[in-house]
DOKOLRO-335830 format. One line per field, with one value per residue (C-alpha): x, y, z. Coordinates in Angstrom, 2 decimals. Layout:
px: (X | ...)
py: (Y | ...)
pz: (Z | ...)
END
This chain:
px: (119.43 | 117.26 | 117.51 | 118.66 | 116.77 | 116.80 | 119.51 | 117.96 | 118.40 | 120.39 | 118.12 | 117.45 | 119.94 | 118.44 | 119.00 | 122.24 | 121.51 | 124.59 | 122.78 | 120.01 | 120.21 | 121.03 | 117.85 | 116.94 | 117.96 | 115.73 | 116.90 | 114.11 | 115.08 | 113.69 | 115.60 | 117.27 | 120.83 | 121.03 | 119.55 | 121.53 | 124.85 | 123.96 | 123.24 | 126.46 | 128.63 | 126.96 | 127.62 | 131.24 | 131.63 | 130.23 | 127.01 | 124.54 | 120.96 | 118.72 | 116.09 | 115.94 | 112.36 | 110.84 | 107.30 | 106.05 | 103.31 | 102.81 | 103.39 | 107.15 | 109.05 | 109.82 | 113.53 | 113.13 | 111.64 | 114.50 | 116.99 | 115.18 | 116.01 | 119.70 | 119.98 | 117.91 | 120.56 | 123.28 | 121.47 | 120.97 | 124.72 | 125.41 | 122.87 | 120.64 | 117.03 | 114.94 | 111.18 | 108.70 | 105.52 | 102.48 | 99.49 | 96.47 | 93.16 | 90.37 | 87.18 | 85.99 | 82.31 | 80.79 | 84.10 | 86.06 | 88.97 | 92.27 | 95.83 | 98.13 | 98.42 | 97.46 | 94.39 | 93.46 | 93.47 | 91.59 | 88.96 | 88.45 | 88.83 | 91.59 | 95.36 | 98.07 | 97.95 | 101.34 | 99.90 | 97.21 | 99.73 | 99.61 | 101.93 | 99.55 | 100.35 | 103.80 | 102.32 | 99.65 | 101.61 | 105.15 | 105.42 | 102.25 | 102.91 | 106.44 | 105.17 | 102.53 | 105.05 | 107.48 | 104.62 | 104.25 | 107.99 | 109.04 | 112.40 | 110.55 | 107.89 | 110.55 | 112.46 | 109.35 | 108.52 | 112.01 | 111.36 | 113.70 | 113.11 | 113.67 | 116.48 | 115.33 | 118.02 | 116.99 | 118.96 | 119.06 | 122.39 | 124.29 | 122.91 | 120.90 | 117.63 | 118.02 | 119.20 | 115.78 | 114.02 | 116.20 | 115.39 | 111.67 | 112.04 | 113.66 | 110.47 | 108.42 | 108.62 | 108.27 | 107.75 | 108.71 | 111.54 | 114.94 | 115.83 | 119.44 | 120.86 | 124.20 | 124.89 | 124.68 | 126.85 | 129.48 | 129.01 | 128.20 | 126.67 | 124.78 | 128.00 | 129.67 | 126.77 | 127.07 | 130.81 | 130.28 | 127.75 | 130.05 | 132.98 | 130.91 | 130.57 | 126.84 | 124.89 | 123.57 | 119.82 | 117.41 | 115.52 | 112.97 | 109.43 | 106.06 | 106.18 | 103.34 | 104.83 | 104.71 | 108.43 | 109.24 | 111.36 | 110.50 | 113.41 | 112.06 | 108.70 | 110.48 | 112.14 | 108.87 | 107.47 | 104.15 | 102.10 | 103.17 | 102.39 | 98.89 | 98.30 | 99.37 | 96.91 | 94.19 | 94.75 | 94.60 | 91.54 | 89.74 | 90.47 | 89.94 | 86.25 | 87.05 | 90.19 | 89.80 | 93.13 | 95.63 | 95.93 | 97.21 | 99.91 | 102.53 | 100.09 | 100.67 | 102.53 | 106.04 | 108.31 | 109.78 | 106.72 | 102.91 | 100.87 | 99.41 | 101.76 | 99.34 | 100.08 | 103.80 | 103.31 | 101.32 | 103.75 | 106.74 | 104.84 | 105.58 | 102.23 | 100.28 | 97.86 | 95.01 | 95.74 | 95.71 | 92.40 | 90.94 | 91.98 | 90.61 | 87.32 | 86.52 | 88.47 | 86.89 | 83.39 | 84.44 | 85.90 | 82.75 | 80.60 | 82.95 | 82.62 | 78.83 | 78.62 | 81.03 | 78.94 | 76.16 | 78.45 | 79.10 | 82.57 | 84.04 | 83.24 | 83.69 | 86.28 | 89.47 | 90.30 | 93.52 | 91.35 | 89.95 | 93.40 | 94.81 | 91.94 | 92.45 | 96.13 | 95.42 | 92.84 | 95.21 | 98.06 | 96.04 | 93.46 | 94.87 | 93.50)
py: (114.23 | 116.51 | 115.80 | 118.70 | 119.86 | 117.50 | 118.31 | 120.08 | 118.28 | 120.19 | 122.19 | 120.34 | 121.58 | 123.24 | 121.05 | 122.01 | 123.46 | 121.68 | 118.39 | 119.29 | 118.14 | 120.84 | 122.51 | 121.56 | 123.92 | 124.65 | 126.62 | 128.55 | 128.01 | 130.47 | 128.99 | 132.37 | 133.67 | 134.48 | 131.28 | 129.15 | 130.75 | 130.43 | 126.73 | 126.05 | 127.86 | 126.27 | 122.81 | 123.76 | 124.91 | 121.65 | 123.32 | 121.47 | 122.30 | 119.50 | 120.44 | 122.60 | 123.69 | 125.39 | 126.72 | 126.37 | 128.78 | 126.75 | 129.99 | 130.43 | 131.22 | 128.21 | 128.98 | 128.70 | 125.21 | 124.30 | 125.47 | 123.54 | 120.34 | 121.32 | 122.23 | 119.22 | 116.94 | 118.91 | 118.48 | 114.76 | 114.41 | 116.10 | 114.05 | 117.04 | 116.51 | 118.66 | 119.08 | 121.14 | 122.35 | 124.05 | 125.98 | 123.69 | 125.54 | 123.87 | 125.78 | 126.20 | 127.03 | 126.90 | 127.46 | 124.88 | 123.64 | 125.47 | 124.87 | 127.69 | 131.42 | 132.05 | 129.83 | 131.68 | 135.14 | 133.84 | 132.34 | 135.65 | 137.92 | 139.90 | 140.48 | 139.18 | 141.22 | 142.80 | 144.47 | 145.94 | 147.36 | 144.51 | 141.56 | 138.86 | 136.55 | 135.88 | 135.22 | 132.91 | 131.03 | 130.94 | 131.60 | 129.87 | 126.58 | 126.40 | 127.07 | 124.37 | 121.83 | 122.48 | 122.23 | 118.57 | 117.84 | 115.47 | 117.19 | 120.50 | 118.98 | 117.35 | 120.63 | 122.58 | 119.93 | 120.50 | 124.23 | 125.00 | 127.05 | 125.81 | 127.72 | 129.14 | 130.30 | 133.16 | 134.41 | 138.16 | 139.51 | 142.63 | 144.87 | 148.00 | 146.46 | 143.34 | 145.45 | 147.10 | 143.73 | 142.40 | 145.40 | 144.78 | 141.04 | 141.78 | 143.51 | 140.31 | 138.15 | 134.36 | 131.84 | 128.91 | 130.13 | 131.73 | 133.35 | 133.56 | 135.40 | 133.78 | 135.97 | 139.05 | 137.39 | 136.86 | 140.34 | 138.91 | 141.06 | 139.75 | 139.87 | 137.64 | 135.22 | 135.05 | 134.44 | 131.62 | 129.85 | 130.10 | 128.82 | 125.75 | 125.08 | 125.69 | 128.07 | 131.22 | 130.91 | 133.37 | 135.84 | 133.83 | 135.20 | 134.41 | 135.26 | 137.79 | 139.56 | 143.35 | 143.35 | 141.74 | 143.92 | 144.35 | 142.14 | 139.37 | 139.53 | 139.37 | 136.11 | 134.33 | 131.62 | 132.25 | 130.17 | 132.45 | 135.57 | 134.25 | 133.76 | 137.36 | 138.66 | 136.42 | 137.52 | 141.21 | 140.73 | 138.76 | 141.37 | 144.49 | 145.15 | 145.25 | 147.40 | 150.92 | 152.07 | 150.25 | 149.76 | 146.20 | 143.90 | 146.67 | 148.88 | 152.21 | 153.46 | 154.88 | 156.41 | 152.98 | 150.70 | 150.71 | 149.77 | 146.79 | 144.00 | 143.20 | 146.56 | 145.83 | 142.36 | 143.94 | 146.78 | 144.40 | 141.93 | 139.11 | 137.61 | 138.23 | 141.13 | 138.91 | 136.41 | 139.11 | 140.43 | 136.93 | 136.33 | 139.67 | 139.27 | 135.61 | 134.12 | 135.97 | 135.01 | 131.42 | 131.19 | 132.59 | 130.04 | 127.27 | 128.41 | 128.60 | 125.11 | 123.70 | 125.17 | 122.71 | 119.69 | 118.05 | 118.93 | 115.39 | 115.32 | 119.04 | 119.84 | 121.60 | 125.09 | 123.65 | 121.71 | 124.95 | 126.55 | 123.56 | 123.77 | 127.55 | 127.05 | 124.16 | 126.12 | 129.05 | 126.80 | 124.75 | 127.17 | 130.04 | 133.48)
pz: (207.69 | 205.67 | 202.03 | 199.97 | 196.95 | 194.04 | 191.59 | 188.69 | 185.39 | 182.81 | 180.56 | 177.34 | 174.84 | 171.81 | 168.82 | 167.20 | 163.80 | 162.51 | 163.15 | 160.73 | 157.13 | 154.61 | 153.34 | 149.77 | 146.98 | 143.98 | 140.96 | 139.22 | 135.60 | 133.06 | 130.06 | 129.55 | 129.66 | 133.37 | 134.77 | 132.31 | 133.29 | 136.98 | 136.58 | 134.67 | 137.21 | 140.24 | 138.82 | 138.12 | 141.74 | 143.08 | 144.22 | 142.02 | 143.07 | 144.24 | 141.68 | 138.58 | 137.95 | 134.90 | 134.56 | 131.00 | 129.86 | 126.68 | 124.77 | 124.71 | 121.52 | 119.33 | 119.75 | 123.53 | 123.23 | 120.89 | 123.52 | 126.19 | 124.30 | 124.28 | 127.96 | 129.00 | 127.47 | 129.28 | 132.59 | 132.00 | 131.34 | 134.70 | 136.66 | 137.45 | 138.44 | 136.11 | 136.11 | 134.10 | 135.77 | 134.27 | 135.47 | 135.37 | 134.90 | 136.86 | 136.18 | 132.61 | 133.28 | 129.80 | 127.98 | 126.02 | 128.19 | 127.71 | 128.93 | 127.81 | 128.30 | 124.67 | 124.96 | 128.14 | 126.52 | 123.47 | 125.75 | 127.57 | 124.51 | 126.16 | 126.02 | 128.35 | 131.55 | 130.91 | 127.80 | 130.03 | 132.49 | 134.98 | 135.70 | 136.85 | 133.92 | 135.40 | 138.84 | 137.45 | 134.79 | 136.23 | 139.96 | 141.18 | 139.30 | 140.74 | 144.27 | 143.84 | 142.54 | 145.38 | 147.90 | 146.91 | 146.59 | 149.43 | 150.24 | 150.66 | 152.87 | 155.06 | 155.35 | 156.35 | 158.93 | 160.40 | 160.57 | 157.65 | 154.53 | 150.99 | 149.28 | 145.96 | 143.51 | 141.23 | 138.24 | 138.76 | 137.56 | 138.64 | 135.89 | 136.79 | 135.56 | 137.67 | 140.60 | 140.60 | 140.36 | 143.19 | 145.40 | 144.88 | 145.57 | 148.92 | 150.05 | 149.65 | 152.79 | 152.64 | 155.39 | 153.18 | 150.97 | 151.37 | 148.07 | 146.94 | 143.95 | 143.07 | 140.03 | 142.22 | 144.86 | 142.16 | 140.68 | 137.25 | 134.52 | 131.51 | 129.51 | 132.11 | 131.81 | 128.03 | 128.30 | 130.81 | 128.60 | 125.59 | 127.66 | 128.48 | 124.77 | 124.76 | 122.50 | 124.13 | 124.72 | 123.13 | 125.26 | 127.22 | 126.95 | 125.44 | 121.77 | 122.08 | 125.10 | 124.88 | 125.71 | 122.36 | 120.09 | 116.39 | 115.35 | 117.59 | 115.82 | 112.46 | 113.53 | 114.37 | 112.08 | 110.31 | 112.76 | 115.64 | 113.60 | 112.88 | 116.61 | 117.28 | 114.66 | 116.08 | 119.70 | 118.78 | 116.56 | 119.26 | 121.95 | 119.78 | 120.63 | 124.35 | 124.26 | 125.63 | 127.01 | 124.79 | 121.03 | 121.06 | 122.38 | 122.24 | 124.16 | 122.35 | 119.30 | 119.44 | 116.82 | 116.06 | 116.08 | 116.22 | 119.26 | 117.43 | 116.44 | 113.61 | 112.02 | 112.20 | 110.69 | 107.88 | 107.18 | 107.19 | 104.98 | 107.40 | 106.43 | 103.22 | 103.63 | 102.40 | 105.17 | 107.85 | 106.49 | 106.55 | 110.17 | 111.35 | 109.47 | 110.11 | 113.03 | 116.00 | 114.83 | 114.17 | 117.66 | 119.30 | 117.44 | 118.56 | 122.17 | 121.96 | 120.48 | 123.06 | 125.88 | 125.01 | 125.38 | 128.79 | 130.02 | 129.79 | 126.04 | 125.35 | 122.63 | 123.71 | 122.52 | 121.10 | 118.63 | 117.21 | 117.03 | 115.15 | 112.65 | 112.34 | 111.46 | 109.08 | 107.11 | 106.63 | 105.57 | 103.10 | 101.71 | 99.62 | 100.39)
END
């Protein structure tokens, strides 16, 4: 008897997606109203993210760092894994080492890129450090090895401004991340977010941004402590010789405020006029001399730019004008 053809083995069944572990979920936490409300509501719904991640520029408003202490305790009470990541400069050439956005612009005698009409400071100091941290996070690595994407939760609300930001975000493809926008899924506006934070018994966070951001409103500058105001004057004085298309951190003057924050600080008498004059006249030269001296010192022993800034602040606080 002639043997018939061997029975074909059943085709290997594609692995059932339901058998795969759930992809890890990371909440990008900006310490502002939207991301705080999103976090609170997700926890209340039993959808706690696997990781809450904040990128610190080292140049946030003092009130933002104060709020970070408050929300950190809340997260600890709810068993939430929370991490802070930072951009780590690697190449200093002949410059003193620096670690923050402010130290970066002082080193290069320029303004934050947003004041120059670009947005690279956010990419460099916020998005890139989070991507780098997640790239070394074991749950993310395991998910990518399984062919899954990490779910990234972003706090865009249902307001017109965030609708435009959301529309732009949708045009950016990613092989590693699936972005979700829970506030938009819920139809929440900024007012809804504020109400949710208050209902949780938490204070509403201040607007999250670097204190010398061009998006700062005059009343936000008025609320800054003197040490922040001195840094603003210093940054504008340091960059002034190289500015061609903008006046200062606020870019150009309007009917309600000047283009230079220094001029506003002077007109509002937020710092003594003599102190502003002293910073503008002496500090840029002092900083250049510090940089030139540091360039002669081997990098392992080279002083940090933060050392000069601390001395700058101390001299202004202890030596009358």
